[in-house]
C-alpha positions in Angstrom: -27.7 7.1 9.9 -24.0 7.9 9.6 -22.8 11.4 10.3 -19.4 13.0 10.5 -18.6 14.5 13.8 -17.9 18.2 13.0 -16.5 18.8 16.5 -13.8 16.2 15.9 -10.9 17.5 13.7 -10.3 14.0 12.4 -13.8 13.7 10.9 -14.5 10.6 13.0 -17.7 8.9 12.0 -20.5 8.8 14.6 -24.0 7.7 14.4 -27.3 9.4 15.3 -29.9 7.2 17.0 -31.3 4.6 14.5 -35.1 4.5 14.2 -35.2 0.9 13.3 -32.9 -2.1 13.3 -32.2 -2.2 17.0 -28.8 -0.6 16.9 -27.9 2.1 19.3 -25.2 4.8 19.2 -23.5 3.1 22.1 -23.1 0.0 20.0 -21.3 1.9 17.3 -19.1 3.7 19.8 -17.5 0.4 20.5 -16.4 -0.1 16.9 -13.0 0.8 15.5 -12.9 3.5 12.8 -12.6 0.9 9.9 -15.5 -1.0 11.4 -17.6 2.1 11.7 -16.8 3.0 8.0 -17.9 -0.5 6.9 -21.0 -0.3 9.1 -21.9 3.1 7.7 -21.4 2.0 4.1 -23.6 -1.1 4.8 -26.4 0.9 6.4 -26.4 3.4 3.6 -26.6 0.6 1.0 -29.4 -1.0 3.0 -31.3 2.3 3.2 -31.0 2.8 -0.6 -32.1 -0.8 -1.2 -35.1 -0.3 1.1 -36.1 2.9 -0.6 -35.8 1.3 -4.1 -38.0 -1.7 -3.0 -40.6 0.6 -1.5 -40.7 2.6 -4.7 -41.2 -0.5 -6.8 -43.9 -1.7 -4.4 -45.6 1.7 -4.8 -45.5 1.3 -8.6 -47.1 -2.1 -8.4 -49.7 -0.7 -6.0 -50.6 2.1 -8.4 -50.6 0.0 -11.5 -52.8 -2.8 -10.0 -55.0 -0.6 -7.8 -57.9 -0.3 -10.3 -58.2 -4.0 -11.0 -61.3 -5.2 -8.9 -60.2 -8.8 -9.2 -56.9 -8.1 -7.4 -56.1 -7.4 -3.8 -52.8 -5.6 -3.2 -51.4 -4.2 0.0 -51.2 -0.5 0.5 -47.5 -0.1 -0.1 -47.5 3.7 0.3 -49.0 3.5 3.8 -46.1 1.4 5.0 -43.3 2.9 3.1 -41.3 3.9 6.2 -41.8 0.6 8.1 -41.5 -2.0 5.4 -38.7 -3.6 3.4 -40.6 -5.3 0.6 -38.7 -8.5 -0.2 -41.5 -9.4 -2.7 -44.8 -7.7 -3.3 -47.8 -10.0 -2.7 -51.0 -10.0 -4.8 -54.1 -12.0 -4.3 -56.3 -12.7 -7.4 -60.0 -13.4 -7.3 -59.4 -15.6 -10.4 -56.9 -18.5 -10.8 -53.6 -17.6 -12.4 -53.4 -18.3 -16.1 -52.4 -21.9 -17.2 -49.4 -20.4 -19.0 -47.8 -19.3 -15.7 -44.3 -20.1 -17.0 -44.1 -16.9 -19.0 -44.7 -14.9 -15.9 -42.4 -17.0 -13.8 -39.6 -16.2 -16.1 -40.2 -12.5 -15.5 -39.9 -12.9 -11.7 -43.5 -13.6 -10.6 -43.7 -16.4 -8.1 -46.5 -18.4 -6.5 -46.6 -18.6 -2.7 -46.4 -22.4 -2.5 -45.0 -24.8 -5.0 -47.1 -27.7 -6.4 -45.2 -30.2 -4.2 -45.7 -28.3 -1.0 -47.2 -30.4 1.9 -49.7 -27.6 2.2 -51.2 -28.4 -1.2 -52.6 -31.8 -0.3 -56.3 -32.5 0.7 -55.6 -31.9 4.4 -55.4 -28.2 3.7 -58.0 -27.4 1.1 -57.7 -23.6 1.4 -54.0 -23.8 0.7 -54.7 -25.0 -2.8 -56.7 -21.9 -3.3 -53.7 -19.8 -2.2 -51.5 -21.7 -4.6 -53.8 -20.9 -7.5 -54.5 -17.2 -6.6 -51.6 -15.7 -4.5 -48.5 -14.6 -6.2 -45.6 -12.3 -5.4 -43.8 -9.8 -7.6 -40.1 -9.0 -7.6 -38.8 -5.7 -6.0 -35.0 -6.3 -6.2 -32.4 -3.9 -7.5 -32.7 -5.2 -11.1 -36.4 -4.2 -11.3 -36.9 -0.7 -12.6 -40.1 1.3 -12.8 -40.6 0.5 -16.5 -40.3 -3.3 -15.9 -42.7 -3.1 -12.9 -45.3 -1.3 -15.0 -44.9 -3.7 -17.9 -45.3 -6.7 -15.7 -48.4 -5.2 -14.0 -49.9 -4.4 -17.4 -49.3 -8.0 -18.6 -50.8 -9.4 -15.4 -53.9 -7.3 -16.0 -54.2 -8.5 -19.6 -53.8 -12.1 -18.6 -56.5 -12.0 -15.9 
């Protein structure tokens, strides 16, 4: 986390120890002021993005939690440790044949139909292809979109 050093009259940027990411205050001490400013801006953007993705994951978790045919991760239990790139969902039923409508809204299958894992050598991977999908959590997904997508998934299954 970036902080301004109040004991320094120039307002030099320093860093408190970072919980995750492997960076130490000593690493940032070696940077020039412009490098520190860029690093600080980058870390703040990443923290805001992580918070947004965790919020959207929690929305999916809440919206899909009551569906007995769906297994969803407990996003809220991992909010401080995770950076949800995509939110995984496993369905007890196969996905609808008209998957294209969902794909256009950001829903993806884990493996594509041409994946080498989809041949007869890996029979359980075909099951994953039919039942495991991921939902978007990026910055263009807002809470209303996430709830709408979850509602449409529940109606389709």
